[in-house]
C-alpha positions as CSV (number, residue, x, y, z in Angstrom):
1,X,-128.1,147.0,130.8
2,X,-128.7,150.7,131.4
3,X,-128.6,152.6,128.1
4,X,-126.1,155.1,129.5
5,X,-123.6,152.4,130.2
6,X,-121.0,151.2,127.6
7,X,-118.9,148.2,128.5
8,X,-115.9,148.0,126.2
9,X,-113.3,145.2,126.7
10,X,-110.4,145.8,124.3
11,X,-109.2,142.2,124.5
12,X,-107.2,142.1,121.3
13,X,-105.0,145.1,121.8
14,X,-102.0,143.4,123.4
15,X,-99.6,145.8,121.5
16,X,-101.9,148.8,121.5
17,X,-100.1,152.1,121.9
18,X,-102.6,153.0,124.5
19,X,-105.9,151.9,126.1
20,X,-108.0,154.4,124.3
21,X,-111.4,154.4,122.7
22,X,-110.7,154.5,118.9
23,X,-108.8,151.8,117.1
24,X,-108.1,154.6,114.4
25,X,-105.3,155.8,116.6
26,X,-103.3,152.7,115.7
27,X,-103.5,153.3,111.9
28,X,-100.1,154.3,110.6
29,X,-99.5,157.4,108.6
30,X,-101.9,159.7,110.5
31,X,-99.5,162.7,110.0
32,X,-97.5,161.9,106.8
33,X,-100.0,159.7,104.9
34,X,-99.9,162.0,101.8
35,X,-96.1,162.0,101.6
36,X,-96.1,158.2,101.9
37,X,-98.6,157.9,99.2
38,X,-96.6,160.2,96.9
39,X,-93.5,158.0,97.4
40,X,-95.5,154.8,96.8
41,X,-96.9,156.3,93.6
42,X,-93.5,157.5,92.5
43,X,-92.0,154.1,92.9
44,X,-94.9,152.4,91.1
45,X,-94.7,154.8,88.2
46,X,-90.9,154.5,87.9
47,X,-91.1,150.7,87.9
48,X,-93.7,150.9,85.1
49,X,-91.4,153.2,83.2
50,X,-88.6,150.6,83.4
51,X,-90.8,147.8,82.2
52,X,-91.8,149.9,79.2
53,X,-88.2,150.3,78.2
54,X,-87.4,146.6,78.4
55,X,-86.9,145.3,74.8
56,X,-88.2,142.1,73.3
57,X,-85.0,140.2,74.1
58,X,-85.4,141.0,77.8
59,X,-82.7,143.6,78.3
60,X,-82.3,147.4,78.6
61,X,-79.1,147.9,76.6
62,X,-78.9,150.7,73.9
63,X,-78.8,149.7,70.3
64,X,-76.1,152.3,69.6
65,X,-73.6,153.4,72.2
66,X,-70.2,155.1,72.4
67,X,-67.0,153.3,73.1
68,X,-67.0,154.1,76.8
69,X,-70.6,152.9,77.3
70,X,-69.7,149.7,75.3
71,X,-67.2,148.7,78.0
72,X,-70.1,148.4,80.4
73,X,-72.2,146.0,78.3
74,X,-75.0,144.6,80.5
75,X,-74.8,147.3,83.1
76,X,-78.0,149.1,82.2
77,X,-79.9,145.7,82.4
78,X,-78.2,144.7,85.7
79,X,-79.1,148.1,87.3
80,X,-82.7,148.0,86.1
81,X,-83.2,144.4,87.4
82,X,-81.5,145.3,90.7
83,X,-83.9,148.3,91.2
84,X,-86.9,146.2,90.3
85,X,-85.9,143.3,92.6
86,X,-85.1,145.6,95.5
87,X,-88.4,147.3,95.2
88,X,-90.1,143.9,95.8
89,X,-90.8,142.6,92.3
90,X,-90.9,138.9,92.2
91,X,-88.1,137.0,90.6
92,X,-90.8,134.7,89.0
93,X,-92.4,137.6,87.1
94,X,-91.9,136.9,83.4
95,X,-90.2,140.2,82.6
96,X,-87.8,139.6,85.5
97,X,-87.1,136.0,84.5
98,X,-86.4,137.0,80.9
99,X,-84.0,139.7,82.0
100,X,-82.2,137.5,84.4
101,X,-81.8,134.8,81.8
102,X,-80.3,137.3,79.4
103,X,-77.9,138.7,82.1
104,X,-76.6,135.3,83.0
105,X,-75.6,134.6,79.4
106,X,-73.5,137.7,78.9
107,X,-69.7,137.8,79.0
108,X,-69.1,141.0,80.9
109,X,-65.9,142.7,81.9
110,X,-66.9,146.2,82.8
111,X,-66.5,147.0,86.5
112,X,-69.7,149.1,86.8
113,X,-71.6,146.4,85.0
114,X,-70.2,143.5,87.1
115,X,-70.8,145.5,90.3
116,X,-74.4,145.8,89.4
117,X,-74.9,142.4,88.1
118,X,-73.7,140.8,91.4
119,X,-76.4,142.8,93.2
120,X,-79.0,141.0,91.1
121,X,-77.7,137.6,92.1
122,X,-78.5,138.3,95.8
123,X,-82.3,138.1,94.9
124,X,-82.1,134.9,93.2
125,X,-81.9,131.2,94.4
126,X,-78.3,130.4,95.5
127,X,-78.2,127.2,93.5
128,X,-79.2,129.1,90.5
129,X,-76.3,131.6,90.6
130,X,-73.5,129.7,92.4
131,X,-71.3,129.3,89.3
132,X,-71.7,132.8,87.9
133,X,-71.2,134.4,91.3
134,X,-67.8,132.5,91.5
135,X,-66.8,133.7,88.0
136,X,-67.7,137.3,88.8
137,X,-65.9,137.2,92.1
138,X,-62.7,135.8,90.4
139,X,-62.8,138.5,87.7
140,X,-63.3,141.3,90.3
141,X,-60.5,140.0,92.5
142,X,-58.0,139.6,89.7
143,X,-58.9,143.1,88.4
144,X,-57.9,144.7,91.7
145,X,-55.2,142.4,92.9
146,X,-53.4,141.3,89.8
147,X,-54.0,143.8,87.0
148,X,-54.2,147.2,88.7
149,X,-51.1,149.0,89.6
150,X,-52.6,150.1,92.8
151,X,-54.0,147.0,94.6
152,X,-57.5,147.3,95.8
153,X,-58.7,149.8,93.1
154,X,-60.4,149.6,89.7
155,X,-60.8,151.4,86.4
156,X,-63.4,150.7,83.7
157,X,-62.6,147.1,82.9
158,X,-61.2,144.1,84.6
159,X,-57.9,144.2,82.6
160,X,-56.8,147.9,83.0
161,X,-54.0,149.0,85.2
162,X,-55.4,152.4,85.9
163,X,-57.9,153.4,88.6
164,X,-60.6,155.9,89.6
165,X,-62.7,156.1,92.8
166,X,-65.9,156.0,90.9
167,X,-65.3,152.6,89.2
168,X,-63.6,151.3,92.3
169,X,-66.7,151.7,94.6
170,X,-68.6,149.6,92.2
171,X,-66.0,146.9,92.1
172,X,-66.0,146.7,95.9
173,X,-69.8,146.7,96.0
174,X,-69.7,143.8,93.6
175,X,-67.2,141.8,95.8
176,X,-69.4,142.6,98.8
177,X,-72.4,141.0,97.1
178,X,-70.3,137.9,96.2
179,X,-69.2,137.8,99.9
180,X,-72.9,137.6,101.0
181,X,-73.4,134.7,98.6
182,X,-70.1,132.8,98.9
183,X,-68.4,133.9,102.2
184,X,-65.1,133.0,100.7
185,X,-63.4,136.3,99.6
186,X,-59.6,136.3,100.5
187,X,-58.7,138.6,103.4
188,X,-55.9,140.2,101.5
189,X,-58.4,141.6,99.1
190,X,-60.3,143.6,101.8
191,X,-57.0,144.7,103.4
192,X,-55.8,146.1,100.0
193,X,-59.1,147.9,99.4
194,X,-59.1,149.3,103.0
195,X,-55.6,150.6,102.7
196,X,-56.1,152.0,99.2
197,X,-59.2,154.0,100.1
198,X,-57.7,155.4,103.3
199,X,-54.7,156.6,101.4
200,X,-57.1,158.3,98.9
201,X,-58.8,160.5,101.4
202,X,-58.1,164.3,101.4
203,X,-57.0,166.0,104.6
204,X,-60.5,167.7,104.9
205,X,-62.3,164.3,105.0
206,X,-63.5,164.1,101.4
207,X,-62.6,162.0,98.5
208,X,-62.2,163.0,94.8
209,X,-62.3,161.1,91.5
210,X,-58.6,160.3,92.1
211,X,-56.5,160.2,95.2
212,X,-54.7,163.4,96.2
213,X,-51.1,164.1,95.0
214,X,-48.3,165.5,97.2
215,X,-49.5,169.1,96.7
216,X,-53.1,168.2,97.7
217,X,-52.0,166.3,100.8
218,X,-49.9,169.3,101.9
219,X,-52.8,171.7,101.4
220,X,-54.8,173.1,104.2
221,X,-58.3,171.5,104.8
222,X,-60.6,173.0,102.2
223,X,-57.8,174.1,99.9
224,X,-57.3,172.2,96.6
225,X,-54.4,172.8,94.3
226,X,-55.1,173.9,90.7
227,X,-55.3,171.0,88.3
228,X,-56.4,168.5,90.8
229,X,-60.0,167.5,91.2
230,X,-61.6,168.5,94.4
231,X,-63.6,166.2,96.8
232,X,-67.1,165.8,95.8
233,X,-70.3,164.4,97.5
234,X,-70.4,161.4,95.0
235,X,-66.9,160.3,95.7
236,X,-67.0,161.1,99.4
237,X,-70.1,158.9,99.7
238,X,-68.2,156.2,97.8
239,X,-65.2,156.4,100.2
240,X,-67.3,156.2,103.3
241,X,-69.5,153.4,102.0
242,X,-66.4,151.4,101.0
243,X,-64.7,151.8,104.5
244,X,-67.9,150.6,106.1
245,X,-67.7,147.5,104.0
246,X,-64.1,146.8,104.8
247,X,-64.7,147.5,108.5
248,X,-67.4,144.8,108.5
249,X,-64.9,142.4,106.8
250,X,-61.7,142.9,108.6
251,X,-62.3,144.8,111.8
252,X,-65.2,142.8,113.4
253,X,-63.2,142.0,116.6
254,X,-62.9,145.6,117.5
255,X,-65.1,146.5,120.6
256,X,-65.3,143.0,121.9
257,X,-63.5,143.9,125.1
258,X,-65.5,147.0,126.0
259,X,-62.7,149.5,126.3
260,X,-64.6,152.5,125.1
261,X,-66.2,153.8,121.9
262,X,-64.5,152.6,118.7
263,X,-63.6,155.4,116.4
264,X,-62.6,155.1,112.8
265,X,-60.9,158.4,112.0
266,X,-61.3,158.1,108.3
267,X,-65.0,157.3,108.4
268,X,-65.5,160.0,111.0
269,X,-63.8,162.7,108.8
270,X,-65.8,161.6,105.9
271,X,-69.1,161.9,107.8
272,X,-68.0,165.3,109.0
273,X,-67.2,166.4,105.5
274,X,-70.7,165.3,104.4
275,X,-72.4,167.1,107.3
276,X,-70.4,170.3,106.6
277,X,-71.1,170.2,102.9
278,X,-74.5,168.6,102.7
279,X,-76.4,171.9,102.3
280,X,-74.2,172.7,99.2
281,X,-74.9,169.2,97.8
282,X,-78.7,169.7,98.3
283,X,-78.8,173.3,96.9
284,X,-76.4,172.5,94.0
285,X,-76.9,170.1,91.1
286,X,-77.9,166.6,92.5
287,X,-77.2,163.6,90.3
288,X,-79.3,160.5,90.9
289,X,-75.9,158.6,91.1
290,X,-75.0,160.9,94.1
291,X,-78.4,160.2,95.7
292,X,-77.8,156.5,95.5
293,X,-74.4,157.1,97.3
294,X,-76.1,159.2,100.0
295,X,-78.6,156.4,100.6
296,X,-75.8,153.8,100.9
297,X,-73.9,155.7,103.6
298,X,-77.1,156.9,105.3
299,X,-78.2,153.3,105.7
300,X,-74.7,152.0,106.5
301,X,-73.9,154.7,109.1
302,X,-77.3,154.7,110.7
303,X,-77.4,158.5,110.7
304,X,-80.7,160.1,110.0
305,X,-79.2,163.6,109.6
306,X,-76.3,165.0,107.8
307,X,-75.8,168.3,109.5
308,X,-79.3,169.4,110.2
309,X,-80.8,167.8,107.0
310,X,-82.9,164.6,107.1
311,X,-81.2,163.0,104.0
312,X,-84.0,160.7,103.2
313,X,-86.8,163.2,103.6
314,X,-84.9,165.7,101.4
315,X,-84.0,163.2,98.7
316,X,-87.6,161.8,98.6
317,X,-89.1,165.2,98.2
318,X,-86.7,166.0,95.4
319,X,-87.4,162.7,93.6
320,X,-91.2,163.1,93.8
321,X,-90.9,166.7,92.5
322,X,-88.5,165.9,89.7
323,X,-90.3,162.7,88.3
324,X,-91.5,163.1,84.7
325,X,-95.3,163.5,85.2
326,X,-95.9,161.8,81.8
327,X,-93.4,158.9,81.8
328,X,-92.8,158.3,85.4
329,X,-89.0,158.3,84.7
330,X,-86.1,160.3,86.1
331,X,-84.3,160.6,82.8
332,X,-82.6,157.5,81.5
333,X,-82.7,153.9,82.7
334,X,-79.7,154.3,85.1
335,X,-81.1,157.5,86.7
336,X,-84.6,156.0,87.0
337,X,-83.0,152.9,88.7
338,X,-81.0,154.9,91.1
339,X,-84.1,156.9,92.0
340,X,-86.0,153.7,92.8
341,X,-83.1,152.3,94.9
342,X,-82.9,155.6,97.0
343,X,-86.6,155.5,97.7
344,X,-87.1,151.8,98.5
345,X,-83.9,151.2,100.5
346,X,-83.9,154.5,102.3
347,X,-87.5,154.1,103.5
348,X,-87.1,150.6,104.8
349,X,-88.6,149.9,108.3
350,X,-86.2,150.8,111.2
351,X,-85.5,147.9,113.5
352,X,-84.0,150.0,116.3
353,X,-82.8,153.5,117.0
354,X,-79.4,153.3,118.8
355,X,-79.1,156.1,121.3
356,X,-76.0,158.4,121.2
357,X,-75.9,159.9,124.7
358,X,-73.6,161.6,127.2
359,X,-73.2,161.3,131.0
360,X,-74.7,164.2,133.0
361,X,-72.0,165.5,135.4
362,X,-74.5,167.7,137.4
363,X,-73.4,171.1,136.4
364,X,-70.1,170.3,134.8
365,X,-69.7,169.7,131.1
366,X,-71.4,166.4,130.0
367,X,-68.9,163.6,129.5
368,X,-69.1,161.3,126.5
369,X,-70.5,157.9,127.3
370,X,-69.5,154.5,125.9
371,X,-72.6,154.2,123.7
372,X,-70.8,152.9,120.7
373,X,-68.3,150.3,121.8
374,X,-69.7,147.9,119.2
375,X,-70.1,150.3,116.2
376,X,-71.5,147.6,114.0
377,X,-73.7,145.7,116.4
378,X,-77.0,147.3,115.2
379,X,-75.9,147.3,111.6
380,X,-74.9,143.6,111.5
381,X,-78.0,142.5,113.5
382,X,-80.2,144.4,111.1
383,X,-78.6,142.8,108.1
384,X,-79.2,139.3,109.7
385,X,-82.9,140.2,110.4
386,X,-83.3,141.4,106.8
387,X,-82.1,138.0,105.6
388,X,-84.4,135.9,107.8
389,X,-87.4,138.1,107.3
390,X,-86.7,138.5,103.6
391,X,-87.2,142.2,103.5
392,X,-85.1,145.3,103.6
393,X,-84.7,146.8,107.1
394,X,-82.7,149.7,108.4
395,X,-81.4,151.0,111.7
396,X,-80.6,154.5,112.9
397,X,-78.5,156.5,115.3
398,X,-80.4,159.1,117.3
399,X,-79.9,161.5,120.2
400,X,-81.9,163.3,122.8
401,X,-81.4,166.7,121.3
402,X,-84.5,166.2,119.2
403,X,-88.1,166.1,120.3
404,X,-89.4,162.8,121.7
405,X,-91.7,162.3,118.7
406,X,-88.6,162.2,116.4
407,X,-87.6,159.0,118.0
408,X,-90.7,157.0,116.8
409,X,-89.1,155.8,113.5
410,X,-88.6,152.6,115.5
411,X,-90.5,151.1,118.3
412,X,-87.2,150.2,120.0
413,X,-84.8,152.7,121.5
414,X,-81.5,150.8,122.0
415,X,-79.2,152.0,124.9
416,X,-75.9,150.2,125.3
417,X,-72.8,150.8,127.5
418,X,-70.8,149.7,130.4
419,X,-71.0,152.8,132.6
420,X,-73.7,154.0,135.0
421,X,-76.3,156.0,133.0
422,X,-76.7,159.7,134.0
423,X,-79.4,161.5,132.1
424,X,-80.5,165.1,132.6
425,X,-84.1,165.8,133.8
426,X,-85.0,167.0,130.3
427,X,-83.6,163.8,128.7
428,X,-85.5,161.6,131.2
429,X,-88.7,163.5,130.3
430,X,-88.2,162.7,126.6
431,X,-87.5,159.1,127.4
432,X,-90.7,158.9,129.4
433,X,-92.7,160.5,126.6
434,X,-91.1,158.1,124.0
435,X,-92.4,155.1,126.0
436,X,-95.8,156.6,126.8
437,X,-96.4,157.0,123.1
438,X,-95.7,153.4,122.3
439,X,-91.9,153.0,122.4
440,X,-89.8,150.3,124.2
441,X,-86.5,151.1,125.7
442,X,-84.0,148.3,125.4
443,X,-80.9,148.4,127.7
444,X,-77.8,146.3,126.9
445,X,-75.1,145.9,129.5
446,X,-71.9,145.6,127.4
447,X,-69.7,142.9,128.7
448,X,-72.3,142.3,131.4
449,X,-71.5,145.6,133.1
450,X,-73.1,145.7,136.6
451,X,-72.9,149.5,136.9
452,X,-74.8,149.9,133.6
453,X,-77.4,147.3,134.5
454,X,-78.1,148.7,138.0
455,X,-78.4,152.3,136.6
456,X,-80.8,151.1,134.0
457,X,-83.0,149.6,136.6
458,X,-82.9,152.8,138.6
459,X,-83.8,154.7,135.5
460,X,-86.9,152.6,135.1
461,X,-88.0,153.0,138.7
462,X,-87.6,156.8,138.2
463,X,-89.5,157.0,134.9
464,X,-92.2,154.5,136.0
465,X,-92.3,154.2,139.8
466,X,-95.5,152.2,139.8
467,X,-93.8,149.2,138.2
468,X,-91.0,146.8,139.1
469,X,-88.5,144.9,136.9
470,X,-88.8,141.2,136.9
471,X,-87.3,138.3,135.0
472,X,-89.4,137.5,131.9
473,X,-91.2,134.3,132.6
474,X,-90.6,131.3,130.3
475,X,-94.1,131.5,129.0
476,X,-93.8,135.2,128.0
477,X,-95.1,136.0,124.5
478,X,-91.6,137.2,123.5
479,X,-90.5,133.6,124.1
480,X,-93.5,131.6,122.9
481,X,-95.3,133.5,120.3
482,X,-92.5,134.5,117.8
483,X,-90.6,132.8,115.1
484,X,-87.9,131.5,117.5
485,X,-88.8,129.7,120.7
486,X,-86.9,129.9,123.9
487,X,-87.3,126.2,124.5
488,X,-85.0,125.6,121.5
489,X,-82.2,127.7,122.9
490,X,-79.1,126.0,124.3
491,X,-78.4,128.8,126.8
492,X,-81.3,131.3,127.0
493,X,-80.1,134.8,127.8
494,X,-81.5,136.6,130.8
495,X,-84.0,139.3,130.0
496,X,-85.7,141.5,132.7
497,X,-88.6,143.6,131.9
498,X,-90.7,146.5,133.4
499,X,-94.4,146.1,132.3
500,X,-97.4,148.3,132.8
501,X,-99.6,145.2,132.5
502,X,-100.4,145.8,128.9
503,X,-96.9,145.7,127.4
504,X,-93.2,145.9,128.3
505,X,-92.1,149.5,128.7
506,X,-88.4,148.7,129.3
507,X,-86.3,145.6,128.7
508,X,-82.8,144.9,130.0
509,X,-80.3,142.3,128.9
510,X,-78.1,142.5,132.0
511,X,-75.5,139.7,131.7
512,X,-75.3,137.7,128.5
513,X,-73.9,140.4,126.1
514,X,-75.5,139.4,122.7
515,X,-74.2,142.6,121.1
516,X,-70.7,141.0,121.2
517,X,-72.1,138.3,118.8
518,X,-73.8,140.9,116.6
519,X,-70.6,142.9,116.3
520,X,-68.6,139.9,115.3
521,X,-71.3,138.3,113.1
522,X,-70.9,135.1,115.2
523,X,-74.2,133.2,114.7
524,X,-73.3,129.5,114.6
525,X,-73.3,127.9,118.0
526,X,-74.9,130.8,119.8
527,X,-78.0,131.2,117.7
528,X,-80.0,132.5,120.6
529,X,-78.1,135.7,120.8
530,X,-79.5,136.7,117.4
531,X,-82.9,135.0,117.7
532,X,-83.6,136.8,120.9
533,X,-83.5,140.2,119.1
534,X,-85.7,138.8,116.4
535,X,-88.2,137.9,119.0
536,X,-87.9,141.3,120.7
537,X,-88.3,143.1,117.3
538,X,-91.3,141.1,116.3
539,X,-92.9,141.7,119.7
540,X,-92.5,145.4,119.3
541,X,-94.3,145.5,116.0
542,X,-96.8,142.8,116.8
543,X,-95.3,140.6,114.1
544,X,-96.4,142.8,111.2
545,X,-96.9,146.5,111.9
546,X,-93.8,147.6,110.0
547,X,-93.9,151.2,109.0
548,X,-92.0,152.8,106.2
549,X,-90.3,156.2,106.7
550,X,-92.9,158.9,106.3
551,X,-95.4,156.8,108.2
552,X,-96.1,157.3,111.9
553,X,-98.6,156.3,114.5
554,X,-98.0,159.7,116.2
555,X,-100.9,162.1,115.8
556,X,-100.2,165.8,116.1
557,X,-103.0,168.4,116.4
558,X,-103.4,170.3,113.1
559,X,-102.9,174.0,113.6
560,X,-105.4,174.8,110.8
561,X,-108.3,173.1,112.7
562,X,-110.3,175.4,115.0
563,X,-112.2,173.4,117.6
564,X,-115.9,174.1,117.7
565,X,-116.9,172.2,120.8
566,X,-115.4,170.6,123.9
567,X,-115.7,167.0,125.4
568,X,-114.9,166.5,129.0
569,X,-113.9,163.0,130.1
570,X,-113.3,161.9,133.7
571,X,-110.5,159.4,134.1
572,X,-111.3,157.4,137.1
573,X,-108.7,156.9,139.8
574,X,-108.9,154.0,142.3
575,X,-106.5,151.8,144.3
576,X,-105.0,149.9,141.4
577,X,-103.3,150.3,138.1
578,X,-105.9,152.9,136.9
579,X,-103.5,154.7,134.4
580,X,-101.4,152.1,132.5
581,X,-101.1,154.2,129.2
582,X,-101.3,157.9,129.9
583,X,-99.9,158.8,126.6
584,X,-102.9,157.4,124.8
585,X,-105.1,160.3,125.8
586,X,-102.8,162.8,124.2
587,X,-103.0,160.8,121.0
588,X,-106.8,160.6,121.3
589,X,-107.1,164.3,121.9
590,X,-105.2,165.1,118.8
591,X,-107.3,162.6,116.8
592,X,-110.6,164.2,118.0
593,X,-109.2,167.7,117.3
594,X,-108.2,166.8,113.8
595,X,-111.3,164.7,112.8
596,X,-114.1,166.0,114.9
597,X,-113.0,169.7,115.4
598,X,-113.4,169.2,119.1
599,X,-111.2,169.7,122.2
600,X,-111.0,166.6,124.3
601,X,-110.3,167.6,127.9
602,X,-109.5,164.9,130.5
603,X,-109.4,165.3,134.2
604,X,-108.2,162.7,136.8
605,X,-111.1,162.1,139.1
606,X,-110.8,160.0,142.3
607,X,-113.7,157.6,142.7
608,X,-115.7,158.3,145.8
609,X,-114.7,161.9,146.1
610,X,-118.0,163.2,144.7
611,X,-116.5,164.9,141.7
612,X,-118.3,163.1,138.9
613,X,-121.1,165.5,138.7
614,X,-120.9,167.6,135.5
615,X,-119.2,164.9,133.5
616,X,-121.1,163.1,130.7
617,X,-118.4,160.6,130.0
618,X,-116.1,158.6,132.4
619,X,-113.4,156.1,131.7
620,X,-112.5,153.2,133.9
621,X,-109.4,151.1,132.9
622,X,-106.8,148.8,134.5
623,X,-104.8,145.6,134.1
624,X,-105.4,143.7,137.3
625,X,-108.0,142.5,139.7
626,X,-109.6,145.3,141.6
627,X,-112.4,146.2,144.1
628,X,-114.2,149.5,144.9
629,X,-115.5,150.6,148.3
630,X,-119.2,151.3,148.7
631,X,-118.8,155.0,148.3
632,X,-117.2,154.6,144.9
633,X,-119.8,152.1,143.9
634,X,-122.6,154.4,144.7
635,X,-121.0,157.3,142.8
636,X,-120.9,155.2,139.6
637,X,-124.5,154.2,140.0
638,X,-125.6,157.7,140.4
639,X,-123.5,158.8,137.5
640,X,-125.1,156.3,135.1
641,X,-128.5,157.0,136.4
642,X,-128.1,160.7,135.7
643,X,-127.4,159.8,132.0
644,X,-123.6,159.6,132.1
645,X,-121.7,157.0,129.9
646,X,-119.2,154.8,131.6
647,X,-116.6,153.3,129.4
648,X,-114.9,150.3,131.0
649,X,-111.7,149.2,129.2
650,X,-109.7,146.1,129.9
651,X,-106.4,147.5,129.0
652,X,-104.5,145.2,126.6
653,X,-107.2,142.6,127.1
654,X,-106.3,142.1,130.7
655,X,-108.3,139.1,131.8
656,X,-108.0,139.7,135.6
657,X,-109.4,143.2,135.2
658,X,-112.1,142.1,132.8
659,X,-113.4,139.5,135.3
660,X,-113.3,141.9,138.2
661,X,-115.1,144.5,136.0
662,X,-117.7,141.9,135.0
663,X,-118.5,141.1,138.6
664,X,-118.6,144.8,139.6
665,X,-121.0,145.8,136.8
666,X,-123.2,142.8,137.4
667,X,-123.5,144.0,141.1
668,X,-124.1,147.7,140.2
669,X,-126.4,147.2,137.3
670,X,-128.2,143.8,137.8
C-alpha cells in the first residue's frame, strides 16, 4: 500500500463521541481531572482517618462523654460505618464486619443514633438484618406516634414527649431506610410527619430548630420575633428533605392523569429560601452537618444550582481545602463522616438530566410548559436503577439558560410533556450542540400525547435533517445487548429513534407512558417500563463509562496555550453520509490545541471539485455503502501520489462503509 495512505477502520467505537482520529478524546476528565483526583484523594484520606479511630472492640464511641452525648450511644459508630459503606467499602472487610457486629448488639434509644444505624442496614444482606430493622422501625414509630405530644416529630430519645426539627429529620430518615428494607410502614406515620413538617414552616419558606409560634407566623417574610429562633440552612434542608420523603410515600398518584405540572408549595418555598440565602450559607460558617443536609436535598430535588451556586462544586472545593493535611480528617468522627457522605453521594454519576423548559410564543412572553407533570419520575427511576446496578446514581434538573457543555453531566437529556414543543432558535442550537458532542435527547410523551410526539419528531427533523425517525428494530443493541432483553417483556413499549448510523441521536417513547410507572413506583407486572430505561441508560454509557461529577469528556481549549503551528485537514464530501459526527472535530481541535500546541483547521472539500491541492491530510468517513465517480477517484489517487495522507474511517465500525471502502481502495491502490 502507498506509504502516504493510512487506512483506519474504527470498528470498535459503537458509542464513540465522534468519528475522530484519537481515542484519547474519549478519556473522561480531560478538563477537570485534577479536581476529580483531589476529591478521590480526600475521600481516601478521610476513610483512612476513620479506620485509625476505630478501637479494638470495633466501634467509634468515646470513652467519656457528657449526658447529652450518652443518649445517642452507638451513633458515632453508625455514622462512621454508614460513610464507609456508602463510599464503596466492602461489608466483608474485617473492620466493617467487626463494627457491624458491635452495632447489632447495642440497645439504642437515641433518635440520631437509630436514624444512622438504619442507614447501615441498607448495605447489608436483608436476611442478616431483618429482625433488627423491624425492632428499629417499631421504636421509631412509637416515638413519633405514641410518645410525642406532636405526632410525627421527635426529640433526643424514643421516650420523650418533646420535639425539635434536628432530631426529627433523623427519625424520619431512619424510618425511610426501614421502608426501603421492609416496605411495611403504616401510612398514618407518613401522614403525621407530612402534616407536622408543613405546619413547622415559616412564612418565608425556611425552617428553624422549632416550629414558629403565633408571633412568628404573623410576621412578614424575613422578619423573626425576638426570642424565637430564625430559620437556618441546616433546618431548612431538613424540612425540604423530609417533605421529599413524605411526597414519595403518600403522594405518588399525583401527576398520573397529566393535568399540568405538579407543584408542592411547601417544597417550592423551601427551595426558594435556599436559593435566596445560599450565598450567606456559603460565605458564613458552614457545618459539616449542614453540608450533609445540602447534599440530601440537592440529590432529592435534582437541582444542580441553588441560586447561581453549583452546590456540589462549592462544597467539594470547601472540603478539599479544609481537610486536615496531616490526619485526613475534618475534625471529629461525625464531621469526617458527614464530609465523606457529601463527597461520595453528591458526585454519583447522573442517569439523566430532566429538562425544565418553556414554550416559545414567537415574540410574546414564553409560556410555562408541562415539563414536570410527574415530579418524582426521574428520582424514583434513578433509585430503582441504583438498587439493580448496586451503586449510587443521581439525576438532575437542567434548563437551556446555561451553555450546552453544562448539560453533559449525563449522556441523556430527558424531555417530557403533553404539549407541542416550541423552542427558540437559540435553544435549538444548544440542543444540537449537546447531541453533536455525544448526548442523546430522550423524548417522553406523557399520557401518550400525540401533539408532543409529533412535535418531537419535527424537532428531530429540524435539528438533523439528514436522518429519519424509525421504530427501533427488535435486534437493536438496546434490546439485545443489555441486562434486560426485549424478548422477555410481556408488552414491549414502542421506541422510535433517529440515528446518524453510528449511534442514536434522539429517542422517543410516543405511546406507552413509562414515566407513569416511574412516578408511582409500580414495578411488578409492568417490569418492562423500568427495564427499558435501564437498557437506554446502559446503552448511553456503553455499559460502563460512568463519570463522577468533576469528570467530563468535553475538551475545552486552554487559554494559556499559544499554538505554534497549524494543521489543515480536508473533510471529504461525497453523495452519502459523509459527516455523521461533526462535533468530533471541535473536540479533536481542542485536544490538539492543548496537547500539541497546534491549531487544527478543517475545511469541507467536495470530492471531484479539484480543491484537494495544498492539503497534506484528508479524512473520508461514513456509515453506509457508497461509490465515487471517476473524477473523485482520480483526485484521491493524485492526492496520495503527491504525498498526501488519506485517513479512511468507518464511523462507529460501520460494516457497509468498511466493505465499500475496502473495494474502493483496492481499486485505487492495487
